[in-house]
Kinemage of the C-alpha trace (Angstrom):
@kinemage 1
@onewidth
@group {chain A} dominant
@subgroup {mainchain}
@vectorlist {calphas} color= white
{ca met a 1} P -4.228 -14.378 -7.144
{ca asn a 2} L -5.031 -16.940 -9.818
{ca arg a 3} L -3.402 -20.346 -9.923
{ca val a 4} L 0.334 -20.102 -10.584
{ca ser a 5} L 1.302 -22.248 -13.555
{ca arg a 6} L 4.681 -20.856 -14.681
{ca val a 7} L 7.675 -19.102 -13.124
{ca leu a 8} L 10.402 -17.525 -15.273
{ca ala a 9} L 13.908 -17.045 -13.869
{ca gly a 10} L 16.709 -15.076 -15.495
{ca val a 11} L 20.038 -16.848 -14.897
{ca asp a 12} L 23.704 -16.291 -15.627
{ca phe a 13} L 26.957 -17.425 -14.023
{ca ser a 14} L 26.711 -15.114 -11.000
{ca lys a 15} L 26.056 -15.998 -7.380
{ca ala a 16} L 23.117 -13.583 -7.408
{ca ala a 17} L 21.450 -15.560 -10.211
{ca arg a 18} L 21.938 -18.846 -8.349
{ca asp a 19} L 20.328 -17.358 -5.238
{ca ala a 20} L 17.412 -16.113 -7.350
{ca phe a 21} L 17.019 -19.554 -8.930
{ca asp a 22} L 16.542 -21.057 -5.460
{ca tyr a 23} L 13.635 -18.684 -4.862
{ca ala a 24} L 12.165 -19.429 -8.293
{ca leu a 25} L 12.451 -23.154 -7.577
{ca ala a 26} L 10.774 -22.716 -4.176
{ca leu a 27} L 7.889 -20.787 -5.734
{ca ser a 28} L 7.487 -23.361 -8.516
{ca gly a 29} L 7.507 -26.227 -6.049
{ca arg a 30} L 5.026 -24.519 -3.758
{ca tyr a 31} L 2.473 -23.966 -6.518
{ca gly a 32} L 3.254 -26.986 -8.702
{ca ala a 33} L 4.275 -24.604 -11.479
{ca glu a 34} L 6.589 -25.062 -14.439
{ca leu a 35} L 9.984 -23.385 -14.078
{ca val a 36} L 11.544 -21.808 -17.169
{ca val a 37} L 15.081 -20.420 -16.971
{ca val a 38} L 16.290 -17.865 -19.504
{ca his a 39} L 19.945 -17.198 -20.223
{ca ala a 40} L 21.020 -14.317 -22.464
{ca val a 41} L 24.244 -14.565 -24.460
{ca pro a 42} L 25.702 -11.032 -24.752
{ca pro a 43} L 25.271 -9.430 -28.193
{ca gly a 44} L 28.246 -10.050 -30.442
{ca gln a 45} L 29.488 -12.994 -28.366
{ca pro a 46} L 29.609 -16.343 -30.220
{ca phe a 47} L 27.397 -19.089 -28.784
{ca ser a 48} L 30.476 -21.306 -28.596
{ca arg a 49} L 32.073 -19.036 -26.027
{ca his a 50} L 31.387 -20.337 -22.501
{ca ala a 51} L 29.230 -23.040 -24.069
{ca arg a 52} L 30.619 -25.776 -21.811
{ca ala a 53} L 30.121 -23.661 -18.677
{ca arg a 54} L 26.583 -22.877 -19.815
{ca met a 55} L 25.809 -26.565 -20.314
{ca val a 56} L 27.183 -27.387 -16.855
{ca leu a 57} L 25.090 -24.605 -15.311
{ca met a 58} L 21.880 -25.743 -17.011
{ca glu a 59} L 22.460 -29.354 -16.047
{ca arg a 60} L 23.029 -28.358 -12.422
{ca leu a 61} L 19.821 -26.320 -12.383
{ca arg a 62} L 17.891 -29.107 -14.090
{ca gln a 63} L 19.118 -31.588 -11.488
{ca lys a 64} L 17.940 -29.341 -8.651
{ca ala a 65} L 14.527 -29.010 -10.316
{ca thr a 66} L 14.298 -32.781 -10.762
{ca glu a 67} L 15.097 -33.351 -7.088
{ca ala a 68} L 12.361 -30.850 -6.170
{ca arg a 69} L 9.955 -32.538 -8.630
{ca val a 70} L 9.502 -29.343 -10.601
{ca glu a 71} L 8.984 -29.335 -14.380
{ca phe a 72} L 11.981 -27.572 -15.948
{ca arg a 73} L 12.639 -25.876 -19.277
{ca glu a 74} L 15.524 -23.740 -20.488
{ca arg a 75} L 15.797 -20.984 -23.070
{ca val a 76} L 19.084 -19.566 -24.379
{ca gln a 77} L 19.124 -16.618 -26.766
{ca ser a 78} L 21.550 -13.938 -27.890
{ca gly a 79} L 20.787 -10.340 -27.005
{ca pro a 80} L 20.672 -7.767 -24.176
{ca thr a 81} L 19.688 -9.494 -20.941
{ca ala a 82} L 16.713 -7.311 -19.993
{ca glu a 83} L 15.250 -7.397 -23.493
{ca ile a 84} L 15.640 -11.182 -23.753
{ca ile a 85} L 13.922 -11.753 -20.393
{ca leu a 86} L 11.061 -9.428 -21.347
{ca leu a 87} L 10.777 -11.069 -24.777
{ca his a 88} L 10.316 -14.528 -23.256
{ca ala a 89} L 7.994 -13.125 -20.587
{ca arg a 90} L 5.708 -11.754 -23.298
{ca ser a 91} L 5.838 -15.080 -25.136
{ca leu a 92} L 5.451 -17.473 -22.178
{ca arg a 93} L 3.238 -15.292 -19.953
{ca pro a 94} L 4.652 -16.436 -16.586
{ca asp a 95} L 2.974 -15.606 -13.299
{ca phe a 96} L 6.285 -14.408 -11.818
{ca ile a 97} L 9.683 -13.283 -13.087
{ca val a 98} L 12.564 -13.949 -10.667
{ca met a 99} L 15.960 -12.255 -10.970
{ca gly a 100} L 19.049 -11.768 -8.834
{ca thr a 101} L 20.543 -8.377 -8.043
{ca asn a 102} L 24.091 -7.516 -7.045
{ca gln a 103} L 24.458 -5.696 -3.737
{ca arg a 104} L 26.452 -2.607 -4.668
{ca thr a 105} L 28.186 -0.345 -2.192
{ca gly a 106} L 28.920 3.369 -2.072
{ca leu a 107} L 27.907 5.524 -5.017
{ca glu a 108} L 27.625 2.489 -7.285
{ca arg a 109} L 24.407 1.384 -5.606
{ca phe a 110} L 22.681 4.541 -6.887
{ca arg a 111} L 23.494 3.767 -10.519
{ca val a 112} L 20.360 3.758 -12.648
{ca gly a 113} L 19.433 1.667 -15.638
{ca ser a 114} L 20.357 -1.761 -14.284
{ca val a 115} L 18.959 -4.916 -15.867
{ca ala a 116} L 16.724 -5.485 -12.830
{ca glu a 117} L 15.262 -1.969 -13.034
{ca arg a 118} L 14.570 -2.237 -16.758
{ca val a 119} L 12.758 -5.551 -16.313
{ca ala a 120} L 10.817 -4.381 -13.240
{ca thr a 121} L 9.769 -1.166 -14.999
{ca lys a 122} L 8.520 -2.808 -18.195
{ca ala a 123} L 7.196 -6.195 -17.052
{ca thr a 124} L 3.429 -6.721 -16.845
{ca val a 125} L 3.715 -9.487 -14.207
{ca pro a 126} L 5.220 -9.391 -10.686
{ca val a 127} L 9.022 -9.408 -10.618
{ca leu a 128} L 10.847 -10.858 -7.593
{ca leu a 129} L 14.303 -9.309 -7.200
{ca val a 130} L 16.599 -11.305 -4.915
{ca pro a 131} L 19.697 -9.694 -3.367
{ca glu a 132} L 22.952 -11.604 -3.609
{ca his a 133} L 23.786 -13.959 -0.709
{ca arg a 134} L 20.129 -14.240 0.294
{ca ala a 135} L 19.624 -17.894 1.267
{ca thr a 136} L 16.156 -19.425 1.337
{ca ala a 137} L 14.457 -22.526 2.650
{ca ala a 138} L 13.711 -25.012 -0.105
{ca thr a 139} L 9.963 -25.215 0.587
{ca gln a 140} L 8.961 -22.036 2.435
{ca pro a 141} L 10.715 -18.895 1.203
{ca phe a 142} L 8.353 -16.384 2.805
{ca arg a 143} L 7.308 -16.592 6.453
{ca his a 144} L 6.840 -12.862 7.060
{ca val a 145} L 5.621 -10.740 4.150
{ca ala a 146} L 5.811 -6.938 4.298
{ca val a 147} L 3.662 -4.853 1.946
{ca ala a 148} L 4.290 -1.180 1.154
{ca val a 149} L 0.909 0.572 1.099
{ca asp a 150} L 0.291 4.076 -0.260
{ca phe a 151} L -3.512 3.612 -0.630
{ca ser a 152} L -3.305 3.471 -4.426
{ca thr a 153} L -4.641 0.738 -6.705
{ca ala a 154} L -1.026 -0.301 -7.225
{ca ser a 155} L -0.668 -1.149 -3.525
{ca asp a 156} L -3.999 -3.018 -3.740
{ca arg a 157} L -2.362 -5.271 -6.334
{ca ala a 158} L 0.633 -5.709 -4.017
{ca leu a 159} L -1.602 -6.889 -1.182
{ca glu a 160} L -3.344 -9.310 -3.530
{ca gln a 161} L 0.035 -10.896 -4.236
{ca ala a 162} L 0.932 -11.037 -0.549
{ca leu a 163} L -2.050 -13.058 0.636
{ca pro a 164} L -1.249 -16.333 -1.171
{ca leu a 165} L 2.412 -16.129 -0.146
{ca ala a 166} L 1.647 -16.194 3.584
{ca thr a 167} L -0.864 -19.020 4.026
{ca gly a 168} L 0.822 -21.104 6.730
{ca pro a 169} L -0.462 -21.053 10.342
{ca ser a 170} L 2.626 -19.161 11.518
{ca asp a 171} L 3.004 -16.898 8.463
{ca arg a 172} L 2.639 -13.145 8.966
{ca ile a 173} L 1.757 -10.109 6.869
{ca thr a 174} L 2.640 -6.543 7.853
{ca leu a 175} L 1.267 -3.519 6.009
{ca ile a 176} L 3.633 -0.523 6.092
{ca his a 177} L 2.800 3.068 5.234
{ca val a 178} L 5.281 5.947 5.349
{ca val a 179} L 3.933 9.471 5.786
{ca his a 180} L 6.304 11.104 3.354
{ca gly a 181} L 8.017 14.399 4.047
{ca phe a 182} L 8.039 14.332 7.823
{ca ser a 183} L 10.744 13.466 10.291
{ca ser a 184} L 10.216 11.398 13.409
{ca ala a 185} L 11.985 14.206 15.343
{ca val a 186} L 10.184 17.464 14.525
{ca arg a 187} L 11.603 20.462 16.385
{ca pro a 188} L 9.373 21.724 19.254
{ca tyr a 189} L 9.182 25.326 17.981
{ca leu a 190} L 7.227 24.083 14.952
{ca his a 191} L 4.221 23.525 17.239
{ca glu a 192} L 3.226 27.173 16.800
{ca tyr a 193} L 3.126 26.744 13.013
{ca gly a 194} L 0.816 23.738 13.265
{ca val a 195} L 3.328 21.339 11.731
{ca ile a 196} L 3.239 18.764 14.508
{ca pro a 197} L -0.584 18.662 14.853
{ca tyr a 198} L -0.841 18.315 11.059
{ca gln a 199} L 1.709 15.485 11.083
{ca asp a 200} L -0.090 13.735 13.936
{ca glu a 201} L -3.419 13.970 12.133
{ca arg a 202} L -1.972 12.481 8.958
{ca ile a 203} L -0.439 9.629 10.942
{ca arg a 204} L -3.735 8.936 12.758
{ca asp a 205} L -5.631 8.997 9.464
{ca ala a 206} L -3.122 6.593 7.868
{ca arg a 207} L -3.430 4.223 10.816
{ca arg a 208} L -7.212 4.198 10.515
{ca arg a 209} L -7.077 3.495 6.797
{ca leu a 210} L -4.421 0.818 7.180
{ca arg a 211} L -6.348 -0.970 9.934
{ca ser a 212} L -9.472 -0.843 7.804
{ca ile a 213} L -7.629 -2.513 4.923
{ca ala a 214} L -6.205 -5.169 7.266
{ca ala a 215} L -9.664 -5.911 8.714
{ca ser a 216} L -11.227 -6.248 5.247
{ca val a 217} L -8.788 -8.816 3.925
{ca gly a 218} L -10.444 -11.770 5.638
{ca arg a 219} L -7.627 -13.715 7.276
{ca thr a 220} L -8.521 -15.802 10.334
{ca pro a 221} L -8.356 -14.257 13.850
{ca arg a 222} L -5.305 -16.402 14.521
{ca gln a 223} L -3.584 -14.831 11.491
{ca pro a 224} L -4.102 -11.094 11.952
{ca ile a 225} L -2.443 -8.590 9.658
{ca asp a 226} L -0.104 -6.192 11.435
{ca thr a 227} L 0.148 -2.517 10.482
{ca arg a 228} L 2.947 0.031 10.813
{ca val a 229} L 2.771 3.768 10.083
{ca leu a 230} L 5.981 5.783 10.162
{ca pro a 231} L 6.899 9.378 9.315
{ca gly a 232} L 9.990 10.180 7.267
{ca asp a 233} L 11.754 9.148 4.095
{ca met a 234} L 10.165 6.238 2.233
{ca ala a 235} L 13.223 4.073 1.547
{ca thr a 236} L 14.963 4.828 4.854
{ca glu a 237} L 11.970 4.060 7.067
{ca met a 238} L 10.917 1.046 5.009
{ca asn a 239} L 14.351 -0.541 5.401
{ca arg a 240} L 14.412 0.248 9.106
{ca val a 241} L 11.045 -1.328 9.867
{ca ile a 242} L 11.793 -4.400 7.726
{ca asp a 243} L 14.934 -4.998 9.768
{ca thr a 244} L 12.975 -4.467 12.985
{ca ile a 245} L 10.159 -6.899 12.229
{ca gly a 246} L 12.356 -9.460 10.448
{ca ala a 247} L 10.369 -9.587 7.190
{ca asp a 248} L 11.454 -12.085 4.517
{ca val a 249} L 10.199 -10.131 1.497
{ca leu a 250} L 8.897 -6.654 0.683
{ca ile a 251} L 6.116 -6.303 -1.871
{ca val a 252} L 5.582 -2.936 -3.536
{ca gly a 253} L 3.070 -1.980 -6.211
{ca val a 254} L 4.077 0.371 -9.001
{ca pro a 255} L 2.075 2.232 -11.644
{ca lys a 256} L 2.998 1.419 -15.212
{ca arg a 257} L 4.062 3.326 -18.304
{ca gly a 258} L 4.398 7.003 -19.041
{ca ala a 259} L 6.935 9.580 -17.939
{ca val a 260} L 5.199 10.105 -14.591
{ca ser a 261} L 5.161 6.378 -13.860
{ca arg a 262} L 8.854 6.068 -14.607
{ca ala a 263} L 9.565 9.016 -12.327
{ca val a 264} L 7.541 7.425 -9.517
{ca phe a 265} L 9.421 4.171 -9.937
{ca gly a 266} L 12.712 6.035 -9.941
{ca thr a 267} L 12.011 7.732 -6.618
{ca thr a 268} L 10.392 4.874 -4.681
{ca ala a 269} L 10.706 1.287 -5.859
{ca ala a 270} L 14.061 1.907 -7.528
{ca arg a 271} L 15.505 3.343 -4.306
{ca leu a 272} L 14.254 0.309 -2.423
{ca leu a 273} L 15.772 -1.960 -5.056
{ca arg a 274} L 19.186 -0.383 -4.485
{ca thr a 275} L 19.051 -0.469 -0.685
{ca val a 276} L 16.688 -3.166 0.613
{ca arg a 277} L 18.351 -6.247 2.101
{ca val a 278} L 15.457 -8.673 1.555
{ca pro a 279} L 13.904 -9.839 -1.719
{ca leu a 280} L 11.762 -7.138 -3.315
{ca met a 281} L 8.660 -8.086 -5.299
{ca val a 282} L 7.593 -5.369 -7.735
{ca val a 283} L 3.920 -5.714 -8.697
{ca pro a 284} L 2.598 -3.720 -11.678
{ca asp a 285} L -0.779 -2.079 -11.445
{ca thr a 286} L -2.288 -4.356 -14.077
{ca gln a 287} L -5.679 -2.719 -13.694
{ca lys a 288} L -4.222 0.521 -15.044
{ca val a 289} L -2.491 -1.375 -17.849
{ca val a 290} L -5.782 -3.011 -18.882
{ca thr a 291} L -7.638 0.316 -18.628
{ca arg a 292} L -5.028 2.010 -20.795
{ca gln a 293} L -5.139 -0.782 -23.361
{ca arg a 294} L -8.939 -0.570 -23.506
{ca ala a 295} L -8.752 3.209 -23.952
{ca glu a 296} L -6.223 2.813 -26.762
{ca ser a 297} L -8.422 0.177 -28.420
{ca ala a 298} L -11.442 2.480 -28.140
{ca thr a 299} L -9.434 5.330 -29.675
{ca arg a 300} L -8.335 3.140 -32.576
{ca leu a 301} L -11.910 1.934 -33.058
{ca ala a 302} L -13.238 5.511 -33.041
{ca ala a 303} L -10.563 6.572 -35.510
{ca gly a 304} L -11.483 3.650 -37.750
{ca thr a 305} L -15.163 4.575 -37.548
{ca arg a 306} L -14.392 8.172 -38.543
{ca thr a 307} L -12.319 6.925 -41.492
{ca val a 308} L -15.145 4.666 -42.691
{ca ala a 309} L -17.689 7.478 -42.300
{ca ser a 310} L -15.443 9.865 -44.197
{ca ala a 311} L -14.967 7.342 -46.987
{ca ala a 312} L -18.726 6.768 -47.187
{ca gly a 313} L -19.332 10.523 -47.397
{ca ser a 314} L -16.821 10.809 -50.215
{ca leu a 315} L -18.546 8.030 -52.165
{ca glu a 316} L -21.944 9.717 -51.736
{ca ala a 317} L -20.517 13.022 -52.922
{ca ala a 318} L -19.047 11.331 -55.954
């Protein structure tokens, strides 16, 4: 990961936003980065409404940044929260976006289209989503980093983000892969259909690949990377193993753009967002974004070339 120079935090009057600010402040302090907080005034609401409370909030956050010796800036703008955060992210180009999420219960936690999901889906930089009531140490927010690995380029980007977060002598990284579609308790009669041998082979293959990735990263022998391979449902098993190992953050890579990408996010990272009890860092597969942008540029260039050639042919004919 390149040098971190700017962290953007979305804030409002909620407890979740204050918890997220603490993580943003910790990240900024750790890397010596500028911290920019963005507050969105709801559309149609006058700026004068809650103006005093907003000023008190910003002053409190500024004071905390000053005490931590972190450069602080604030941005306040009217509009939908997700769109305002993304607008300033495109303008300021932060290295991280940090947001708080409310811990819903019951059916409400499966509601789609939240502000956090919209930002995480559309952002081109990593987004750290902090559950409400998640306290953090002021200087070391991440001691044990878990990374969801599905052997795609998106999970490669996730691992790249994990390495700089766990640099202390006692920091740990655990790579987790879930063999989707299998249960940890397959019925014995399925032996005759080859289900269990097939499951075992997939698990062994995943373990080999995961250990190979861990060995290639290059951490010192005193800082080995742990690996876990589990069969079952992605979100369920991921939450279970995170609780078991005591991870402080889960990092997951996601592909970007397109109907398929949105569907993948909706069935994996979005489910984790609604259920995980530790901060979730969503890392976009920027390599795919760059590749797509280059392809689009090449298409536009080719189209322009055809237009010029057609115009030249018309002039010759005339």
